[in-house]
C-alpha positions in Angstrom: 0.0 0.0 0.0 1.4 3.4 -1.0 1.6 6.0 1.8 0.2 9.4 0.8 2.2 12.6 1.4 0.5 14.7 3.9 -1.5 17.6 2.6 -0.3 21.1 3.3 -2.3 23.8 5.0 -2.6 27.3 3.6 -0.1 28.7 6.1 2.4 26.1 5.1 2.0 27.1 1.5 2.4 30.8 2.3 5.7 30.0 4.2 7.0 27.8 1.4 6.3 30.3 -1.3 7.2 33.4 0.8 3.9 35.1 0.2 1.1 36.4 2.3 -1.6 34.0 3.5 -4.2 36.2 1.8 -2.4 35.7 -1.5 -2.6 31.9 -1.1 -6.4 32.2 -0.7 -6.6 34.6 -3.7 -4.6 32.2 -5.9 -6.7 29.3 -4.7 -10.0 31.0 -5.4 -8.9 32.1 -8.8 -7.8 28.5 -9.7 -4.2 29.6 -10.2 -3.1 27.3 -7.3 -4.7 23.8 -7.3 -6.4 22.9 -4.0 -8.2 20.1 -2.3 -11.2 20.9 -0.1 -11.8 18.5 2.8 -14.7 19.2 5.1 -14.6 22.9 4.0 -10.9 23.3 4.7 -8.4 24.1 2.0 -5.4 21.8 1.6 -2.7 21.6 -1.0 -1.0 18.5 -2.5 2.8 18.6 -2.3 3.2 17.4 -5.9 0.9 20.1 -7.3 2.7 22.8 -5.3 6.0 21.6 -6.7 4.5 21.8 -10.2 3.2 25.3 -9.5 6.7 26.4 -8.3 8.4 24.9 -11.4 5.9 26.5 -13.7 6.2 29.9 -12.1 10.0 30.0 -11.6 12.3 31.8 -13.9 15.8 30.8 -14.4 18.4 33.0 -12.9 21.0 34.1 -15.5 24.3 35.3 -14.2 26.9 37.2 -16.2 30.4 35.7 -16.4 33.3 37.9 -17.2 
């Protein structure tokens, strides 16, 4: 039997992304950030959060001299 990764709470996501909690809720409500609703509480799957980070990250280009 495969053990599921624990779901993240909105505060966890805010800390991971370095954004305000209100922004997490805004992204969730707009559909920008995928969520799971359990008994009315928002939760976030770790794999979907990882995908969100990868999709919204820009590569850092450094100049070499």
